[in-house]
C-alpha positions in Angstrom: -43.6 30.0 2.8 -45.2 33.3 2.0 -42.5 35.2 3.9 -39.7 33.2 2.1 -41.3 33.9 -1.3 -41.5 37.6 -0.4 -37.8 37.7 0.7 -36.6 35.9 -2.4 -38.7 37.8 -5.0 -38.7 41.5 -3.8 -36.6 43.2 -6.4 -36.4 46.5 -8.2 -34.4 47.5 -11.3 -33.8 51.2 -11.4 -33.3 52.7 -14.9 -29.7 52.2 -16.0 -28.6 50.7 -12.6 -28.1 47.2 -11.4 -31.1 45.5 -9.8 -31.6 45.9 -6.0 -32.7 42.8 -4.0 -32.7 43.9 -0.4 -34.1 40.7 1.2 -32.6 38.0 -1.0 -29.7 37.1 1.2 -31.9 36.9 4.3 -34.2 34.6 2.3 -31.4 32.3 1.4 -30.1 32.2 5.0 -33.6 31.4 6.3 -34.1 28.6 3.8 -30.6 27.2 4.6 -31.4 27.2 8.4 -34.8 25.6 7.8 -33.4 22.9 5.5 -30.5 22.1 7.9 -32.8 21.8 10.9 -35.2 19.7 8.9 -32.5 17.4 7.6 -31.0 17.1 11.1 -34.4 16.1 12.5 -34.9 13.6 9.6 -31.4 12.0 10.2 -32.1 11.6 13.9 -35.7 10.3 13.5 -34.9 7.8 10.7 -31.4 6.8 12.0 -29.9 7.5 8.6 -26.4 6.2 7.8 -24.5 9.1 6.3 -21.9 6.7 4.8 -23.8 7.3 1.5 -21.7 10.4 1.2 -18.6 8.2 0.9 -19.3 7.2 -2.7 -18.1 8.2 -6.2 -21.1 10.4 -7.2 -20.5 12.5 -4.1 -16.8 13.0 -4.9 -17.8 13.9 -8.5 -20.1 16.6 -7.2 -17.3 17.9 -4.9 -14.9 17.9 -7.9 -17.4 19.9 -10.1 -18.0 22.4 -7.3 -14.3 22.8 -6.7 -13.8 23.4 -10.5 -16.6 26.0 -10.5 -15.1 27.6 -7.4 -11.6 27.9 -8.9 -12.9 29.3 -12.3 -15.2 31.8 -10.6 -12.6 32.9 -8.1 -10.1 33.7 -10.8 -12.6 35.4 -13.1 -13.3 39.1 -12.7 -16.9 40.4 -12.1 -19.8 38.7 -10.4 -18.9 35.1 -11.3 -17.9 34.3 -7.7 -21.2 35.5 -6.3 -23.1 33.4 -9.0 -21.0 30.4 -7.9 -22.0 30.8 -4.3 -25.7 31.0 -5.3 -25.3 27.9 -7.5 -23.5 25.9 -4.9 -26.1 26.9 -2.3 -29.0 25.5 -4.4 -27.1 22.4 -5.5 -26.5 21.5 -1.9 -30.0 22.4 -0.7 -32.1 20.6 -3.3 -30.7 17.1 -2.5 -31.2 17.8 1.2 -34.9 18.6 0.5 -35.3 15.5 -1.6 -33.7 13.2 0.9 -35.9 14.7 3.7 -39.2 14.3 2.0 -39.0 11.8 -0.9 -39.7 8.7 1.3 -42.5 10.3 3.4 -45.6 9.3 1.6 -47.9 11.1 4.0 -45.9 14.4 4.1 -45.3 14.8 0.3 -49.0 15.4 -0.8 -49.7 17.7 2.1 -46.5 19.7 1.5 -47.1 19.9 -2.2 -50.7 21.2 -1.6 -49.4 23.8 0.9 -46.7 24.9 -1.5 -49.2 25.3 -4.4 -51.6 27.2 -2.1 -48.9 29.5 -1.0 -47.8 30.1 -4.6 -51.4 31.0 -5.7 -52.0 33.3 -2.7 -48.6 35.0 -3.2 -49.3 35.4 -7.0 -52.6 37.1 -6.2 -51.1 39.5 -3.7 -48.2 40.2 -6.0 -50.6 41.0 -8.9 -52.6 43.3 -6.7 -49.4 45.1 -5.7 -48.4 45.3 -9.4 -51.7 46.8 -10.4 -51.6 49.4 -7.6 -48.0 50.3 -8.6 -49.0 50.5 -12.3 -51.6 53.1 -11.5 -49.3 55.0 -9.1 -51.5 54.2 -6.0 -48.7 52.3 -4.4 -45.1 53.7 -4.2 -42.5 53.0 -1.6 -38.9 54.0 -0.9 -36.6 52.6 1.7 -32.8 53.1 1.3 -31.7 51.9 -2.1 -35.0 50.1 -2.7 -37.6 52.1 -4.6 -41.0 50.6 -5.6 -42.5 52.5 -8.5 -43.4 52.0 -12.1 -40.2 51.6 -14.1 -39.8 54.1 -17.0 -38.6 51.4 -19.4 -41.6 49.2 -18.7 -44.2 51.8 -17.9 -46.9 50.0 -20.0 -46.4 46.6 -18.3 -47.2 45.3 -14.8 -44.3 44.3 -12.6 -44.8 45.6 -9.0 -42.2 44.5 -6.5 -41.1 41.6 -8.8 -39.1 44.3 -10.6 -39.6 42.9 -14.1 -42.7 42.0 -16.1 -41.1 38.7 -17.1 -40.7 37.6 -13.5 -44.3 38.5 -12.7 -45.4 36.6 -15.8 -43.4 33.5 -14.8 -45.0 33.7 -11.3 -48.5 33.9 -12.7 -47.9 31.1 -15.1 -46.6 28.9 -12.3 -49.5 29.9 -10.1 -52.0 28.7 -12.8 -50.3 25.3 -12.8 -50.3 25.2 -9.0 -54.0 26.2 -8.9 -54.8 23.5 -11.5 -53.2 20.9 -9.1 -55.2 22.3 -6.1 -58.4 22.2 -8.1 -57.7 18.6 -9.2 -57.1 17.4 -5.6 -59.5 19.5 -3.5 -62.8 21.2 -3.7 -62.3 24.9 -4.4 -64.7 27.7 -4.0 -64.5 30.6 -6.5 -62.3 28.6 -8.9 -63.4 30.4 -12.0 -62.9 33.8 -10.4 -59.3 32.9 -9.3 -58.5 31.5 -12.8 -59.9 34.7 -14.4 -57.8 36.9 -12.1 -54.6 34.9 -12.7 
């Protein structure tokens, strides 16, 4: 999960240039493969009848996706790429729900693991943002440059690329840590809360 978070979130916006996300496509491919393998294992293990796809809601979803595809294909610009991202997540989320929603033993453990990964990732990301802010950490590889952006030189962002993205991650990590603290005994809880 940590590796997937890293691949999906590493981003940098150079001044007056489009944002660079060097690992985003790899992250999407990895998630797609994992979900497909997991769903395949679930179908074989539970002997699921896939005739559920031969129903009106499924055809409505296909119709909406076809409409989005046609409108994005005819429009100039980045609409087609946005459609591909949208379709990808629309297809993946039901697969994830179908795989885990009925497994009462797996859901709490998976949720705990996800929340723990979010908190650890947020702490590591914040440390990288602080080091980048003070100029201790700088990195350049091809078109990807990790350094403090001139437009947001007074705010932390690190490899998230934007202060807003880092703030969203930290806010979500506080919620995730609250869930962890409510379900398990946690050492250094106040210290982690203070840091986040």
